[in-house]
C-alpha positions in Angstrom: 0.0 0.0 0.0 1.3 3.5 -0.9 1.8 5.9 2.0 0.0 9.2 1.5 1.3 12.2 3.3 -1.7 14.0 4.7 0.3 16.4 6.8 2.2 18.0 4.1 2.5 21.8 3.8 -0.6 23.6 2.8 -0.6 25.6 -0.4 0.1 29.3 0.1 -2.9 31.6 0.1 -3.1 33.9 -2.9 -2.0 37.4 -2.2 -4.8 40.0 -1.5 -2.6 42.9 -2.6 -3.8 42.9 -6.3 -7.4 43.2 -5.0 -6.5 46.0 -2.6 -4.6 47.9 -5.4 -7.7 47.5 -7.6 -10.0 49.0 -4.9 -7.6 51.9 -4.3 -7.3 52.5 -8.0 -11.1 52.4 -8.5 -11.6 54.8 -5.6 -9.0 57.2 -7.0 -10.7 57.1 -10.4 -14.1 57.8 -8.9 -12.7 60.6 -6.7 -10.8 62.3 -9.6 -13.9 62.0 -11.8 -16.1 63.6 -9.2 -13.7 66.5 -8.7 -13.3 67.0 -12.4 -17.1 67.3 -13.1 -17.7 69.3 -9.9 -19.9 66.7 -8.2 -20.0 68.1 -4.7 -22.3 66.2 -2.3 -22.6 69.3 -0.2 -24.8 70.8 -3.0 -27.7 68.6 -1.8 -27.3 70.1 1.7 -27.0 73.6 0.4 -30.1 73.2 -1.7 -32.1 71.3 0.8 -34.6 74.2 1.2 -35.5 73.9 -2.5 -35.9 70.1 -2.2 -38.3 70.5 0.8 -40.3 73.2 -1.0 -40.6 71.0 -4.1 -41.9 68.0 -2.1 -44.3 70.2 -0.2 -45.8 71.5 -3.4 -46.2 68.0 -4.8 -48.6 67.0 -2.0 -51.4 66.2 -2.2 -51.3 64.8 -5.7 -53.9 66.2 -8.2 -55.9 62.9 -8.6 -58.4 64.5 -10.9 -55.6 65.0 -13.4 -55.5 61.3 -14.0 -58.8 61.2 -15.7 -57.7 64.0 -18.0 -54.5 62.1 -19.0 -55.9 58.6 -19.4 -56.2 58.9 -23.2 -52.6 60.0 -23.4 -51.6 57.1 -21.2 -53.4 54.7 -23.5 -51.6 56.4 -26.4 -48.3 55.8 -24.7 -49.0 52.1 -24.3 -50.0 51.8 -28.0 -46.8 53.6 -29.0 -44.7 51.2 -26.9 -46.6 48.2 -28.3 -46.2 49.3 -31.9 -42.6 50.3 -31.5 -41.7 47.0 -29.8 -43.5 45.0 -32.5 -41.9 46.8 -35.4 -38.5 46.6 -33.7 -39.0 42.9 -33.1 -39.7 42.2 -36.8 -36.6 44.1 -38.0 -34.3 42.7 -35.3 -34.9 39.1 -36.6 -32.6 39.3 -39.7 -30.1 41.5 -37.9 -29.6 39.1 -35.0 -28.9 36.2 -37.4 -26.4 38.3 -39.4 -24.6 39.3 -36.2 -24.1 35.7 -34.9 -20.8 34.2 -35.8 -22.0 30.6 -35.6 -24.7 31.3 -38.2 -22.7 33.2 -40.9 -19.1 32.4 -41.3 -18.3 35.5 -43.4 -16.3 37.7 -41.0 -16.8 40.9 -42.9 -20.6 40.4 -43.0 -20.8 39.7 -39.2 -18.6 42.6 -38.3 -20.5 45.0 -40.6 -23.8 43.9 -39.1 -22.5 44.4 -35.6 -21.1 47.9 -36.4 -24.5 48.9 -37.8 -26.2 47.5 -34.7 -23.8 49.4 -32.5 -24.7 52.6 -34.4 -28.4 52.0 -33.6 -27.6 51.4 -29.9 -25.5 54.5 -29.6 -28.2 57.0 -30.3 -30.4 57.7 -27.3 -34.1 57.3 -27.6 -34.8 60.9 -26.8 -32.5 62.1 -29.5 -34.1 59.7 -32.0 -37.5 61.1 -31.0 -36.4 64.7 -31.4 -34.9 63.9 -34.9 -38.0 62.1 -36.1 -40.3 64.8 -34.6 -38.5 67.3 -36.7 -38.9 65.1 -39.8 -42.4 63.6 -39.3 -43.9 66.4 -37.2 -44.9 66.5 -33.5 -47.0 63.4 -33.4 -47.0 59.8 -31.9 -45.6 58.6 -35.3 -42.2 60.1 -34.4 -42.2 58.3 -31.0 -43.2 55.0 -32.6 -40.3 55.2 -35.1 -37.9 56.2 -32.4 -39.0 53.3 -30.2 -38.8 50.9 -33.1 -35.1 51.8 -33.7 -34.4 51.7 -30.0 -36.1 48.2 -29.8 -34.0 46.8 -32.6 -30.8 47.7 -30.7 -32.0 45.9 -27.5 -33.6 42.8 -29.0 -31.0 42.1 -31.7 -28.1 42.6 -29.3 -29.5 40.2 -26.6 -30.8 37.7 -29.2 -27.6 37.3 -31.2 -25.7 36.7 -28.0 -28.2 33.9 -27.1 -27.8 32.4 -30.6 -24.0 32.2 -30.1 -24.5 30.2 -26.9 -26.9 27.6 -28.3 -26.0 23.9 -28.6 -24.3 23.3 -31.9 -25.0 19.6 -31.9 -28.3 19.8 -33.8 -26.7 22.2 -36.3 -23.9 19.8 -37.0 -26.3 16.9 -37.4 -28.5 18.9 -39.9 -25.4 19.9 -41.8 -24.4 16.2 -42.1 -27.7 15.3 -43.7 -27.5 18.2 -46.2 -29.9 20.8 -44.7 -29.7 24.2 -46.3 -29.2 27.4 -44.3 -33.0 28.2 -44.0 -33.7 24.7 -42.7 -30.7 25.0 -40.4 -32.1 28.2 -38.8 -35.7 27.1 -38.8 -35.3 23.7 -37.2 -31.9 24.0 -35.4 -31.7 27.5 -34.1 -35.2 28.9 -33.7 -36.4 26.2 -31.3 -33.5 26.8 -29.0 -33.7 30.6 -28.8 -37.5 31.2 -29.1 -38.2 31.3 -25.3 -35.3 33.7 -24.9 -36.3 35.8 -27.8 -39.9 36.2 -26.5 -38.5 37.1 -23.1 -36.3 39.8 -24.6 -39.2 41.2 -26.6 -41.3 41.4 -23.4 -38.4 43.0 -21.5 -38.1 45.6 -24.3 -41.8 46.3 -24.2 -41.4 47.1 -20.4 -38.5 49.5 -21.2 -40.5 51.1 -24.0 -43.4 51.9 -21.7 -41.0 53.9 -19.5 -39.3 55.5 -22.6 -42.6 56.4 -24.3 -43.7 58.2 -21.1 -41.1 60.8 -21.6 -40.9 61.1 -25.4 -43.6 63.7 -25.2 -41.0 66.1 -23.7 -39.6 66.4 -27.3 -43.0 66.5 -29.0 -43.3 62.8 -29.8 -46.8 62.3 -28.2 -48.0 60.3 -25.3 -48.2 61.1 -21.6 -44.9 63.0 -21.9 -46.8 65.9 -23.3 -48.7 66.3 -20.0 -45.4 65.9 -18.1 -44.0 68.8 -20.1 -47.1 70.9 -19.6 -47.3 70.3 -15.9 -43.6 71.0 -15.4 -43.8 74.1 -17.5 -46.6 75.5 -15.3 -44.8 74.4 -12.1 -47.8 72.3 -11.3 -45.9 69.7 -9.2 -49.1 68.2 -7.7 -50.0 67.2 -11.3 -46.5 65.9 -11.9 -46.7 63.7 -8.8 -50.1 62.4 -10.0 -48.6 61.5 -13.4 -45.6 59.8 -11.8 -47.9 57.6 -9.6 -50.1 56.9 -12.5 -47.2 55.8 -14.7 -45.8 53.8 -11.8 -49.0 51.8 -11.4 -49.2 51.1 -15.2 -45.5 50.0 -15.3 -46.0 47.7 -12.3 -49.0 46.0 -13.8 -47.2 45.5 -17.1 -44.1 44.2 -15.4 -46.1 41.7 -13.4 -47.9 40.4 -16.5 -44.6 40.2 -18.4 -43.0 38.4 -15.5 -45.7 35.8 -15.4 -45.3 35.2 -19.2 -41.5 34.9 -18.9 -41.9 32.4 -16.1 -44.0 30.2 -18.2 -41.5 30.4 -21.1 -38.2 29.9 -19.3 
């Protein structure tokens, strides 16, 4: 029988100094950045009177304002729904073009990813302002802006999911002579469909919040009433709108969560 030395020297513990240096460096970067941009925490204390005055003027909320703004809230939900649906449709070819395990042409994949990054770089408010100038101050500008915004989110999350699928079924289909469309339809789509639906629902939740403020740049929806109430310093109406939006978002989040739980 072989003797085993159980009482040998224990391996040395890894040094903690790299972690400490990382924390010190991170703190230094945050501190220097705060100093550079003039982020002084004392500003909150110095302006505390303004904050208290604002909160006092918000209460009680103008509950009657909710009835006035309900058509605009419904318009906001429709904008988010249409924007998400259009974005979902256009994101389908883009997400396949961006996946390295679907298309082997490196230039095509990289070009598709660059285009997707361009879409994701432009903020939704800026998109809404641009299309409001082109299409006029209407919900259509908000829908187009949300559609482009949705493409960036859905396509990005989906192509990453595609690249993490099991390649076994794809190799089997290739071995029996399946073409690219059959490959995608029967080897890729069944694996990513639950994730894709989950990403679409998640994007819809985000678009509800985004659509609520697009009216600030003239793109329709409940944001028009936010802009009006803020312009007249009617903070009780602003608080009523905030609470109204909060309730709508919570309801949609709960419904979306239940659907995602069934899928995943």
